C-alpha positions in Angstrom: 16.1 17.2 21.9 16.8 15.2 19.0 14.1 13.4 17.4 14.3 10.1 15.9 14.0 10.8 12.0 15.1 8.5 9.3 16.2 10.9 6.6 16.6 9.2 3.3 19.2 11.4 1.6 17.8 10.2 -1.7 14.6 12.2 -1.2 15.5 14.6 -4.0 15.4 11.7 -6.2 13.6 12.6 -9.3 11.4 9.8 -10.3 10.7 10.1 -13.9 8.1 7.4 -13.7 6.5 7.6 -17.3 3.3 5.4 -17.1 2.3 6.8 -20.4 2.8 4.8 -23.4 5.9 6.2 -25.2 4.6 5.2 -28.6 2.1 8.2 -28.1 5.0 10.6 -28.4 4.7 12.8 -31.6 6.9 11.3 -34.3 8.7 14.4 -35.4 12.3 14.3 -36.2 14.4 16.2 -33.5 16.6 17.7 -36.1 19.8 19.0 -34.4 20.0 16.3 -31.8 21.3 12.8 -32.6 21.7 9.8 -30.2 25.1 9.4 -31.3 26.1 12.8 -30.1 25.8 11.7 -26.7 29.1 10.4 -25.3 28.9 6.5 -25.1 30.9 6.6 -21.9 28.0 8.2 -20.1 25.6 5.2 -20.7 28.6 2.5 -19.8 28.5 3.7 -16.3 25.0 3.6 -15.8 23.5 1.2 -13.3 20.1 0.1 -14.3 17.9 -2.6 -12.6 14.5 -4.0 -13.5 11.8 -4.3 -10.7 10.0 -7.3 -12.3 7.2 -7.0 -9.7 6.5 -3.2 -10.7 7.1 -3.2 -14.5 9.9 -0.3 -14.3 13.4 0.5 -14.0 15.5 1.9 -11.4 18.3 4.1 -13.1 21.4 5.5 -11.3 23.7 7.5 -13.4 25.8 9.0 -10.5 23.9 12.3 -11.1 20.4 11.3 -10.5 18.5 8.3 -9.5 15.2 7.6 -11.2 12.5 5.3 -11.8 11.4 5.1 -15.3 8.8 3.0 -17.4 9.4 -0.5 -18.8 10.0 1.1 -22.5 12.3 3.9 -21.4 14.2 1.6 -19.2 14.6 -0.7 -22.2 16.0 2.2 -24.2 18.6 3.2 -21.4 19.6 -0.6 -21.4 20.1 -0.6 -25.1 22.1 2.5 -25.0 24.1 1.1 -22.2 24.9 -1.8 -24.5 26.0 0.2 -27.3 23.1 -0.1 -29.9 22.4 2.9 -32.3 18.9 4.5 -32.7 17.9 2.2 -35.5 18.8 -0.9 -33.6 17.0 0.3 -30.5 13.9 1.3 -32.4 13.7 -2.3 -34.1 14.2 -3.9 -30.5 11.3 -1.9 -29.0 9.1 -2.7 -32.0 9.6 -6.4 -31.3 9.2 -6.2 -27.7 6.3 -3.8 -27.2 4.5 -4.2 -30.7 5.1 -0.3 -31.5 6.3 1.4 -34.6 9.0 3.5 -33.7 11.4 5.1 -36.0 15.1 6.2 -35.3 14.1 9.6 -35.2 11.3 8.7 -32.4 14.4 7.2 -30.4 16.5 10.4 -30.9 13.4 12.5 -29.6 12.9 10.3 -26.6 16.6 10.5 -25.6 16.5 14.4 -26.0 13.3 14.8 -24.1 13.3 12.1 -21.4 16.8 10.6 -21.0 19.1 13.6 -21.5 17.5 15.5 -18.8 18.6 12.6 -16.5 22.0 13.8 -16.8 21.3 17.3 -15.6 22.5 17.9 -12.0 19.6 18.6 -9.6 19.5 22.0 -8.2 17.3 20.9 -5.2 19.8 20.1 -2.5 19.1 17.8 0.2 17.7 19.5 3.4 20.0 17.0 5.5 23.3 19.0 6.7 25.7 15.8 7.5 27.9 16.6 10.5 29.6 13.2 11.4 29.7 9.8 10.2 29.2 7.4 13.3 28.8 3.8 12.1 29.7 1.9 9.0 27.1 -0.8 8.9 28.9 -3.0 6.7 31.7 -3.5 9.2 29.3 -4.2 12.3 26.2 -6.1 11.0 26.5 -9.8 11.6 24.3 -12.6 10.9 22.8 -12.3 14.2 21.4 -9.1 13.4 19.9 -10.3 10.1 17.9 -12.9 11.9 16.0 -10.4 13.9 14.3 -9.3 10.5 11.9 -12.2 9.5 11.0 -11.2 6.0 7.9 -13.6 5.7 6.4 -12.8 9.1 7.7 -9.4 9.5 4.4 -7.6 9.5 2.9 -10.1 12.0 5.7 -9.6 14.4 5.5 -5.9 14.0 1.8 -5.6 15.0 2.4 -8.1 17.8 5.2 -6.1 19.2 3.4 -2.7 18.7 0.2 -4.2 20.6 2.6 -5.3 23.5 4.4 -2.0 23.5 1.1 -0.1 23.7 -0.1 -2.2 26.6 3.2 -1.5 28.4 3.1 2.3 27.6 -0.5 2.4 29.2 0.8 0.8 32.2 3.9 3.0 32.7 4.4 6.2 34.5 6.7 9.1 34.1 9.2 9.5 37.0 11.3 12.5 38.3 15.0 11.9 37.9 18.0 13.5 39.7 20.9 14.9 37.9 22.8 11.6 37.6 19.6 9.6 36.4 19.1 12.4 33.9 22.5 12.0 32.4 21.9 8.3 32.0 18.6 8.9 30.6 19.9 11.0 27.7 22.7 8.6 27.0 20.4 5.8 26.8 18.0 7.8 24.7 20.9 8.4 22.3 21.5 4.5 22.2 17.6 4.0 21.4 18.0 6.3 18.3 21.2 4.8 17.0 19.4 1.4 17.5 16.4 2.8 15.3 18.8 3.5 12.5 20.6 0.2 12.8 17.2 -1.5 12.1 16.9 0.3 8.9 20.5 -0.7 8.1 19.8 -4.4 9.0 16.8 -4.8 6.8 18.4 -3.1 4.0 21.4 -5.4 4.2 18.7 -8.1 4.1 17.8 -7.3 0.8 21.4 -6.9 -0.3 21.3 -3.0 -0.2 24.5 -1.2 1.3 23.3 1.6 3.7 26.6 3.1 3.4 26.5 5.1 6.7 24.7 5.9 10.0 25.6 9.6 10.9 24.5 12.5 12.8 23.4 15.9 11.3 20.7 18.6 10.9 17.6 18.3 9.1 16.6 21.9 8.6 17.4 23.0 12.3 16.5 19.6 13.8 19.3 17.5 15.1 19.1 14.0 13.7 20.6 10.5 13.4 20.2 9.4 9.7 20.9 6.3 7.6 21.8 6.6 4.0 19.3 4.5 2.3 19.6 5.9 -1.2 19.8 2.4 -2.7 16.5 1.4 -1.2 14.7 2.7 -4.5 15.6 -0.3 -6.4 13.6 -2.6 -4.0 10.0 -3.4 -4.7 7.3 -1.7 -2.8 7.1 -4.6 0.1 10.8 -4.7 0.5 11.0 -0.9 0.9 8.2 -0.8 3.5 10.2 -3.6 5.4 13.3 -1.4 5.5 11.2 1.5 6.1 9.5 0.0 9.3 12.5 -1.7 10.5 13.6 1.2 12.6 10.3 1.3 14.4 10.4 -2.6 14.6 13.9 -2.7 16.4 12.5 0.0 18.8 9.4 -2.2 19.6 11.7 -5.2 20.2 14.0 -2.9 22.5 10.7 -1.6 24.3 10.0 -5.5 25.3 13.7 -6.0 26.4 13.6 -2.8 28.5 10.1 -3.9 30.1 11.7 -7.4 30.9 14.8 -6.0 32.3 12.7 -3.5 34.5 10.9 -6.2 36.0 14.0 -7.3 37.8 15.6 -3.9 38.7 12.6 -1.5 38.7 14.4 1.6 37.5 12.8 5.1 37.2 15.2 5.8 34.4 14.0 2.6 32.5 10.4 3.6 33.0 11.0 7.1 31.3 13.0 5.5 28.6 10.1 3.1 27.8 7.7 6.1 27.5 10.1 7.9 25.4 10.9 4.9 23.2 7.1 4.4 22.5 6.7 8.1 21.8 9.4 8.1 19.3 7.7 5.2 17.5 4.7 7.3 17.4 6.6 10.5 16.0 8.2 8.4 13.3 4.6 7.3 12.1 3.9 10.8 11.3 3.2 11.1 7.5 3.3 15.1 7.2 6.9 15.3 7.7 9.8 13.2 6.3 9.6 10.6 9.0 9.2 7.0 8.6 5.6 7.2 8.2 5.9 9.5 5.2 8.0 6.8 3.3 5.5 4.2 4.3 2.6 6.2 3.0 4.4 7.2 -0.1 5.1 3.6 -1.2 1.6 2.4 -0.2 0.0 5.1 -2.4 2.6 4.6 -5.2 3.4 8.3 -5.0 7.1 8.8 -5.1 6.8 12.5 -5.0 4.1 13.0 -2.5 5.2 15.8 -0.6 6.4 17.6 -3.6 2.9 17.2 -5.0 1.4 18.5 -1.9 3.5 21.6 -2.1 2.3 22.5 -5.5 -1.3 21.4 -4.8 -2.8 24.8 -5.7 -1.0 25.1 -9.1 -1.5 21.6 -10.1 -4.7 20.5 -8.3 -6.6 19.3 -11.6 -3.6 16.9 -12.1 -3.5 15.3 -8.8 -5.5 12.2 -7.5 -8.1 12.7 -4.9 -5.8 10.7 -2.3 -3.1 13.3 -2.8 -5.5 16.2 -2.5 -6.8 14.8 0.9 -3.2 14.3 2.0 -2.3 17.8 1.1 -5.1 19.3 2.9 -4.4 17.4 6.0 -0.6 18.2 5.8 -1.4 22.1 5.5 -3.8 21.5 8.7 -0.9 19.8 10.5 1.6 22.4 9.5 -0.6 25.1 10.5 -0.9 23.7 13.9 2.7 23.6 14.2 2.9 27.3 13.2 0.2 28.2 15.6 2.2 26.5 18.4 5.4 28.2 17.6 3.9 31.6 17.3 2.0 31.1 20.8 5.4 29.7 22.2 7.3 32.7 21.2 4.6 35.1 22.6 4.8 33.4 25.8 8.7 33.6 25.9 8.7 37.2 25.1 6.1 37.9 28.1 8.3 36.0 30.3 11.3 38.2 29.2 9.4 41.1 30.1 8.9 39.8 33.8 12.4 38.4 33.7 11.3 34.8 34.2 12.8 33.3 31.0 14.2 29.8 31.3 17.0 27.9 29.7 14.9 25.9 27.2 13.2 29.3 26.3 16.5 30.6 25.1 17.3 27.3 23.3 13.9 27.5 21.5 14.4 31.1 20.4 18.0 30.3 19.2 16.6 27.4 17.0 13.8 29.7 15.6 16.5 32.3 14.7 18.8 29.7 13.1 15.7 28.4 11.0 14.8 31.9 9.8 18.4 32.4 8.8 18.7 29.4 7.1 15.4 30.1 5.2 16.4 33.6 4.1 19.8 32.2 2.7 17.8 29.4 0.8 15.5 32.0 -0.7 18.5 34.2 -1.8 20.3 31.1 -3.1 17.0 30.3 -5.2 16.7 33.8 -6.5 20.3 33.9 -7.7 19.9 30.4 -9.4 17.0 31.6 -11.2 18.7 34.9 -12.4 21.5 32.7 -13.7 19.1 30.6 -15.6 17.2 33.7 -16.9 20.4 35.2 -18.0 
């Protein structure tokens, strides 16, 4: 069964967010490298936006997307405008009260800006299968009105409480074959409606969501919304976009409840329960569901999951909250691993007694696919490492 997962295809985004003051960089001449040696056409095509509320820049050069500090963003902007190292140094010294030399600018370009143009080898875990909807062609002003920016969080909490009450007073029903078919069709509609919510909120802030599609995240079938451009919004705007999928589901839950008062459908009863369960699943911060992006923005930790993965090797550099998150995430993943191992053992026990069921076969198939993909990834990483060493 597909889970409602908002996979942001920009997660591999390398956020080179340098909070440190760049004037602390050792003022050594970079020698062989000079700013002029970089092709000026590279800078002319860069998209750069200043996030005034967060004192940093968002850069998109077509290869990577990154957050950079105010000073580094100013350097890139000046390069884009065709200034040389001497002019950039003078500009920074006036604006930030620093004492840069032209050689310092060359060093910064070499160590901080030049790496932005190197292709990221960490490929997205999302395998796109089909593009279903172009949000630009279908979103109307009526959809936009569903996202009240000023009172968004008030409406969100209100709808969540109302849906919680509905969930507590709704019971699962047994369905026949026809009702099951209708349920799964409506289930897909609910998930697509979730993705439309993200696209509507993004458009509210003039961000093109580009596509809503279907694919596989690792081995999990998912519907996704391309929200790469969301990173140029401020934290509050990003959280509205992150939560809008859930927000649309909560609205849909209220609509389904009202409609079911008239027709009393078993299918709608099950759909109400499933819709609310999907909301809770999406709030999980330990996988790249909506809850992860919300927590990441709240903590102002762009690479939260990556930092969690490298906790043991970089524990001295991590904030306490990141360490706590990392430990909780490991407990969560250990629980999933324990469930999978237990499930596999149970299935093999049923195979011995010839009691294996259809969903048992599907489960084993998914585990086999996951293992194959993992082995392929490990093999590919080793080949890339060998090439670099060579």
